[in-house]
N, C-alpha and C positions, 0 to 999 in steps of 0.2 A: 267262681266267676271273677273275683278280685284277682286271683292268680293269673287268669287269662289276660286281663287288662294290664297287669304289671308286665307280663311277658311281651305283650304287644308294644307297650311303651318302651320297654328295654330294647326291643328290636328296632323301633323307630329311632331311639336315642343313638344306638350303635350305627345305624345307617347315616344319621346326621353327622356323627363324629367322624365317620369314614369320609363322607363327602367334604366336611370342613378340612380334614387333613389333606385330602387330595387337592382341594382348591388352594390351600396354603402352600403346598409343595409346587403346584403349577405357577402360582404367583411368584414364589421365590426363584424358580427357574426362569420365568419371563423377566424378572428384575435383573438377574445375573446376565441374561442374554442381552438385554437392552443396555446394561452397564458396559458390557464388552463392546457393543456397537458404538456407544457414545465415546468410549476411550479410543476406539479406532478412528472415529471422525475427528476427535480432538487432536490426535496425533497427526492426522492428515492436514488439518487446518494449520497446525503449528509448522509442519513441513513446508506447506505452501507459503506461509508468512515468511519463513526464513528464506525461501527462494526469492520471494518478492523483495525482501530487504537486501539480499545479495545483488539483485539487479538494480534496485533503486540507489544503493550506495556504492555501486561499482566494484564490489568484491568478486563479482562473477562477470567475466567478459561476455559481451553479446557479439554476435557475428553481424555487425552493421557495417556497411560500406559507406562512409561519409567522405565528402570531398574536404581535403585539408588545404587551407590557404597558407601561403608563405608567411612566416612570422616576421614582425618588424625587428630590426636589429637592436633598437633601443628599449625593448620591453624588459620588464623586470624578470629575471630568471629565478626559478624556484628550484632548489636542490631536491630532486626526487628521492634521494637517499634518506631524507628526513621523514618520509612517509613510513608509517608502521605497516606491518604485515596485514594485508587485506584492505589497505586504504589506497585510494586513487585520487588523483588531482583532476578536478573538473574546472576548465577555464573557458570563459565565454567572452568573445570579443565582438563588440558592435561598432562597426566602422562608420556607416553612413545610412541615411534613410532618404527616400525619394517620395515627396508628396505630390500627388496627382493634382491636376487643375481643379477637379471636383472637390478634393480635400481642401485646397486653398480657398475655393469659393465658399465652402461650408464654414471654414474658419473666419472668413471675412477679412482676411489679411494676406497680403502677398509675401510678407516677411514674418511669418509666425515664429514665436519662440517655443521650442519643443524639447522634450526629453523622453527617454524610454525607461520603463520600470519592468522588472521581471522577477519572478519567484521560481525556484527550482526545488521541488519536493518540500521538505520542511526546513530548508535553509532560509536565512534572512533574505528579505527583498533587497534587490540592488537597483540603483538608479544611475543613469548616465548624467553627465553635466548638461546644462542648458545649452542649446545651440539655436542659431537664428537662420532663417532662410527656407526656401522651398526644397533644398537638398542639404539638410543639416548634417554636418560632419561631427560625429561624436568621438570616434577613435578611442573607445573606452573598453578596457579589459578588466574582468573580475575573476577571482578564483574562489 
């Protein structure tokens, strides 16, 4: 009688050990598969971040058609040969603004003093000089 109980317990123990081994193997395989998927996603994220950085910092040209305005002859000239490989020069010129009659009415002044500020990606913020009037002439270039 005791022998039958021991044999029964032994069979149950072996079944539990086999099930535990199978579960352990399944979990390891699932962990390896998920690790591979995570690595693939991380590589894709890194690739997309590099592409975004290339676009943001100008190391990859975009096919944009922008109207170019003639440059003033007395502007500071920058020697483009001083740029390193992969660097580009970004120059922004703000010539003039036109305030509408509604904007002048809201300001409560027919000759307001204005200026413009702008930020580009993570570069420092730039400001134009102060200018007076409904059509302020800034004539400001930043690089």
